[in-house]
C-alpha positions in Angstrom: 136.3 126.9 99.1 132.6 127.3 98.0 129.5 126.1 99.9 127.7 122.8 98.9 124.7 125.0 97.6 127.1 127.1 95.3 128.8 124.1 94.0 125.4 122.4 93.2 124.0 125.4 91.5 127.1 125.7 89.3 126.8 122.0 88.3 123.2 122.2 87.5 123.7 125.4 85.5 125.8 123.5 83.0 123.5 120.5 82.3 120.1 120.5 80.8 117.4 118.1 79.7 118.5 115.7 77.1 117.0 114.7 73.7 114.1 112.4 72.8 114.3 108.8 72.0 111.4 106.3 71.1 111.9 103.0 72.8 109.8 99.7 73.4 107.7 100.3 76.3 109.1 97.7 78.7 112.6 99.3 78.4 111.2 102.8 79.5 110.9 102.2 83.3 111.6 105.2 85.3 112.2 107.4 82.1 110.2 110.6 81.6 107.4 110.7 79.0 108.5 113.2 76.2 104.9 114.0 74.7 101.3 113.6 75.6 99.7 110.2 75.0 96.2 110.1 73.7 93.9 107.3 73.3 92.6 105.9 70.1 90.1 103.6 71.7 87.6 103.2 74.2 88.7 101.1 77.3 86.8 98.7 77.6 85.7 98.7 73.9 82.3 97.4 74.6 80.0 97.1 77.5 81.2 93.7 79.4 80.3 91.5 82.2 82.1 92.2 85.5 81.0 88.8 86.8 80.4 85.1 85.6 76.7 84.9 85.4 73.8 85.3 83.2 73.0 88.4 81.0 69.2 89.2 81.3 66.5 91.8 80.9 66.1 93.2 84.4 62.3 93.5 83.7 62.2 89.7 83.4 63.5 89.1 86.8 61.5 91.4 88.9 60.4 89.9 92.2 62.8 87.0 91.7 63.6 85.2 95.0 65.0 81.6 96.1 61.3 81.0 97.0 59.9 82.2 93.7 62.6 81.9 91.1 62.2 83.4 87.6 62.7 80.7 84.9 64.5 81.9 81.8 65.5 80.4 78.5 69.2 80.0 77.9 69.6 81.0 74.3 73.5 81.3 74.2 76.9 81.0 76.0 79.3 83.9 75.5 83.0 83.9 76.5 85.5 86.8 76.8 86.8 87.6 73.4 83.7 86.5 71.6 80.4 88.3 70.8 77.0 86.7 71.0 75.0 86.9 67.7 71.7 86.7 69.6 69.5 89.5 70.8 67.5 88.8 74.2 63.7 88.7 73.9 61.3 88.6 76.6 62.1 85.5 78.8 65.6 85.0 77.6 69.1 84.7 79.2 72.6 84.4 77.9 75.4 82.6 80.0 78.1 84.9 80.2 81.8 84.9 81.5 83.7 87.8 83.0 85.0 90.2 80.3 82.7 89.0 77.6 80.6 91.7 75.8 77.2 92.0 77.0 74.5 90.9 74.4 71.9 93.0 72.7 68.9 93.4 74.8 70.4 92.7 78.2 70.6 95.2 80.6 72.0 93.6 83.8 74.0 90.6 84.9 72.9 87.9 87.4 75.9 86.1 89.2 75.9 82.4 89.1 75.6 82.4 92.9 72.1 83.9 92.4 70.8 81.2 90.1 70.3 77.5 90.3 73.3 77.0 88.0 75.1 74.8 90.5 72.1 72.4 91.2 71.3 71.7 87.5 73.0 68.6 85.8 73.8 69.3 82.3 72.3 71.9 80.0 68.6 71.9 80.3 68.0 75.1 78.3 66.8 77.0 81.1 68.0 78.7 84.4 66.3 79.8 87.6 67.0 83.4 88.8 67.0 83.8 92.5 67.4 87.6 92.8 66.0 90.8 91.4 68.6 93.1 90.0 68.8 96.7 89.1 69.7 98.0 85.5 73.2 98.0 84.8 74.0 95.5 87.6 77.6 94.1 87.1 78.0 95.6 83.7 81.4 97.6 82.9 80.4 100.3 80.4 82.5 101.0 77.3 85.0 103.7 77.9 84.5 103.7 81.7 88.2 103.4 82.1 89.6 105.4 79.3 87.6 107.2 76.3 88.7 107.5 72.9 90.5 110.9 72.3 91.3 111.7 75.8 94.8 112.5 77.1 95.8 109.5 79.1 99.4 110.3 80.0 100.9 113.7 80.1 104.4 114.9 79.1 106.8 114.9 82.0 105.4 111.9 83.7 107.7 109.3 85.1 107.0 105.8 83.7 106.1 103.3 86.4 104.9 99.8 86.0 101.3 101.2 86.1 101.9 103.6 83.1 103.6 100.7 81.3 100.5 98.8 81.9 98.2 101.7 80.7 100.4 102.0 77.5 99.9 98.3 76.8 96.1 98.7 77.1 96.2 101.4 74.6 98.1 99.1 72.1 101.3 101.2 72.2 104.5 99.0 71.7 106.7 102.0 72.0 106.8 105.5 73.5 108.8 108.7 73.5 110.8 109.4 76.4 113.7 111.7 77.6 116.8 109.6 76.8 118.9 108.2 79.6 122.3 110.0 80.0 125.5 108.4 79.1 128.1 108.7 81.9 131.6 108.1 81.3 133.5 106.9 84.4 137.3 107.0 84.9 139.5 106.1 87.8 143.0 107.6 88.3 146.0 106.5 90.0 149.0 104.3 89.7 147.9 102.3 92.8 144.8 101.1 91.2 144.5 97.4 89.9 141.6 96.4 87.9 139.4 93.6 89.5 140.0 90.0 88.5 143.8 90.6 88.4 146.4 89.7 91.1 146.9 92.6 93.6 150.6 93.8 93.4 152.4 94.9 96.5 151.2 98.4 97.3 148.3 98.1 95.0 144.4 98.4 95.7 141.5 97.3 93.6 139.4 99.8 91.6 136.5 99.9 93.7 135.4 103.5 92.9 134.5 102.9 89.3 132.1 99.9 90.3 130.4 101.6 92.9 129.9 104.8 90.8 128.7 102.8 87.9 126.2 101.1 90.2 125.1 104.4 91.3 124.7 105.6 87.7 122.4 102.6 86.9 120.4 103.2 90.1 119.5 106.5 89.2 118.8 106.0 85.6 121.8 106.4 83.5 123.9 104.4 81.4 127.6 103.9 82.8 130.5 103.7 80.3 133.6 102.3 81.9 136.8 103.9 80.8 139.0 102.1 83.1 142.1 103.3 84.8 144.2 106.2 83.9 147.7 106.3 85.4 149.3 109.4 87.1 150.6 111.0 84.1 149.0 113.6 81.8 149.0 111.8 78.4 147.3 108.8 80.1 144.5 111.1 81.5 144.2 113.0 78.2 143.7 109.8 76.3 141.0 108.7 78.4 139.2 112.0 78.2 139.2 111.6 74.3 137.4 108.3 74.8 134.9 110.1 77.0 133.7 112.8 74.5 130.8 110.6 73.2 129.2 110.7 76.6 126.9 113.2 78.2 128.8 113.7 81.4 132.3 112.4 82.7 132.8 111.4 86.3 136.5 110.7 87.4 137.5 109.6 90.8 140.9 110.7 92.3 143.4 113.3 90.9 141.8 116.4 92.3 143.6 117.1 95.7 146.9 118.9 96.3 149.4 116.0 95.6 152.3 116.1 93.1 150.3 113.5 90.9 146.8 114.8 91.4 146.6 115.6 87.7 142.8 115.7 86.9 142.1 119.4 87.6 145.3 120.5 85.7 144.1 118.6 82.7 140.7 119.7 82.9 141.9 123.5 83.2 144.2 122.8 80.1 141.5 121.1 78.0 138.6 123.2 78.9 137.7 125.4 81.8 137.5 124.7 85.6 134.6 126.1 87.5 135.6 125.1 91.2 137.6 122.6 92.8 137.2 122.6 96.6 133.8 122.5 98.5 133.2 123.2 102.1 132.2 119.7 103.1 133.3 116.6 104.8 134.0 114.2 103.4 134.5 115.5 99.9 136.4 118.7 100.0 138.5 118.1 97.0 135.7 118.3 94.4 136.6 119.6 90.7 134.0 120.7 88.2 134.3 121.9 84.8 133.9 121.7 81.0 136.1 119.8 78.6 136.2 121.0 75.1 135.9 118.5 72.2 135.3 118.3 68.5 132.1 119.5 66.8 129.3 117.3 66.9 126.6 118.1 64.3 128.3 121.5 63.8 128.2 122.3 67.3 131.2 122.4 69.5 131.1 119.6 72.2 131.1 120.7 75.8 131.4 117.8 78.2 130.5 118.6 81.7 133.1 116.8 84.0 132.9 116.2 87.9 136.3 115.2 89.3 135.2 113.2 92.6 137.7 112.7 95.4 139.6 109.3 95.3 138.7 108.1 98.7 135.9 105.7 98.2 133.4 107.2 100.8 134.0 110.7 99.6 133.5 109.6 96.0 130.2 108.0 96.7 129.0 110.9 99.0 129.9 113.5 96.5 128.1 111.5 93.7 125.0 111.4 95.7 125.1 115.2 96.3 126.2 116.5 93.0 126.1 113.8 90.1 122.9 112.3 91.1 120.8 115.7 90.8 122.7 116.5 87.5 121.6 113.2 86.1 117.9 113.6 87.3 117.8 117.1 85.5 119.4 115.6 82.3 116.5 113.1 82.5 113.8 115.7 82.8 113.0 115.0 86.4 111.5 117.8 88.7 112.5 116.6 92.1 116.3 116.7 92.3 116.6 116.9 96.3 117.4 113.7 98.2 114.6 112.7 100.6 115.0 113.6 104.1 113.9 113.0 107.6 114.3 114.7 110.9 116.1 112.3 113.4 117.2 112.2 116.9 121.1 111.4 116.8 122.5 109.0 119.3 126.1 110.0 119.1 127.8 113.2 119.5 129.5 114.5 116.3 132.3 117.2 116.6 132.9 119.8 113.8 136.5 121.3 114.1 137.0 123.0 110.9 133.9 124.9 109.7 132.8 122.3 106.9 129.5 120.7 106.6 129.7 117.2 107.9 127.8 114.4 106.2 128.0 111.6 108.7 127.0 108.0 107.9 124.0 106.8 110.1 121.7 104.2 110.2 118.0 105.4 110.7 115.2 103.5 112.3 111.8 104.4 114.0 111.2 104.1 117.6 107.9 105.3 119.4 106.9 107.3 116.7 110.1 109.1 115.7 113.2 108.6 113.9 116.5 107.7 115.6 119.9 108.0 113.8 123.0 106.0 115.0 126.5 106.6 113.8 127.8 103.6 111.8 131.2 103.7 113.4 134.5 105.3 112.4 134.0 108.0 109.8 137.2 107.9 108.0 136.9 108.8 104.1 138.4 105.4 103.2 136.2 103.0 105.2 134.0 102.0 102.4 132.4 99.2 104.6 130.7 101.9 106.7 128.6 102.7 103.3 127.2 99.2 103.6 125.9 99.9 107.2 124.4 103.3 106.3 121.0 104.2 104.9 121.4 107.8 105.5 123.8 110.9 105.8 123.4 113.1 109.0 124.1 116.7 108.3 126.0 118.8 110.6 126.0 122.5 109.4 129.2 124.2 109.0 128.5 127.0 111.3 127.9 124.5 114.3 130.6 123.2 116.5 128.9 119.8 116.3 126.0 117.9 117.8 125.3 116.1 121.0 123.7 112.9 121.6 119.9 113.6 121.7 119.9 116.5 119.2 117.5 116.6 116.2 119.3 116.4 112.9 118.4 116.4 109.1 119.2 113.1 107.6 119.4 112.6 103.8 118.3 109.2 103.1 120.4 107.0 101.0 117.9 104.2 101.2 114.4 104.5 102.6 114.8 102.0 105.5 111.2 100.8 105.6 111.8 99.0 102.4 
């Protein structure tokens, strides 16, 4: 058996950042920008009003007050998206809406609230100004957000809703990003039945494939469901052939010591096997290797393959610890580790066989510290325990366990404050 760290290092050494694709901006959420983005325009493109009000020459409203208003001629009204053709002269004002370009000659905006706008009935052609303003008041300058020619978004940045908004403000309909990995998912076992079909005696539904596909989607990959392979070598090999168009293959089951656990044997005969047991609980039977395929663009296809355990909890936990960081690396992301907190554990956990334990816990905050509570029975077949957990408490392999009240590291599956 190898350690968790050794296993992860081996997995990550076999995967690399994928190629670049150009996509519509709304389809790129969570992906990595593949090249710097520069602006071809100023944002805003022109000086514009930050308020509804009147564009004025500030020298014309000096000393203005409610007791002594300055009366100005209203020579135009300008809305957002239009440009006034008038230039302000002495004593002139232009009625202006938020976002409208500032007319020539104006150097400040007086808000409606500081005029007699609301007391006038109809358009009298003049306006009373109640307030003196400084030059530039309530004017948003051209390029104050983004200046033409500058780098706006850098290569390697994760695209969030704010980045999509910025791209749209630049007029970009598409952007180049690191493409999303395609993940082939295969379940193995004669006992498995596809959901939607009657369950035969002794059968179980194929939950693993759906849980794993959901995890792939959660972390930004594209799942490709290959269905179920029966416990014979030909069935497994046939399914592997259909996986060769993917970037990585994830299987569940067939990697332990049973007579019909064929996945690791097929892996060894169709490529190379790097390891197949890890010093952890749950998840000890975990196979990793490379499957040889046909040439693609003149290059021999090498498909990384992670053979996860068949028990559903083991399958999900080993995905989080090994497949998740591999996918993140393939997508060009820099932070591959799971978020973690230190928490006081409420329940004792015994470690009897020198493996690193990942105990399902629910974490909450209490009096300024994190508290972790075991979700209940920890059998690797109790999938419902994963619905109760938002973290995995880590019990190191060199400790006989932990007592109630000890502080442990908890890897967060979900950030509980959400």
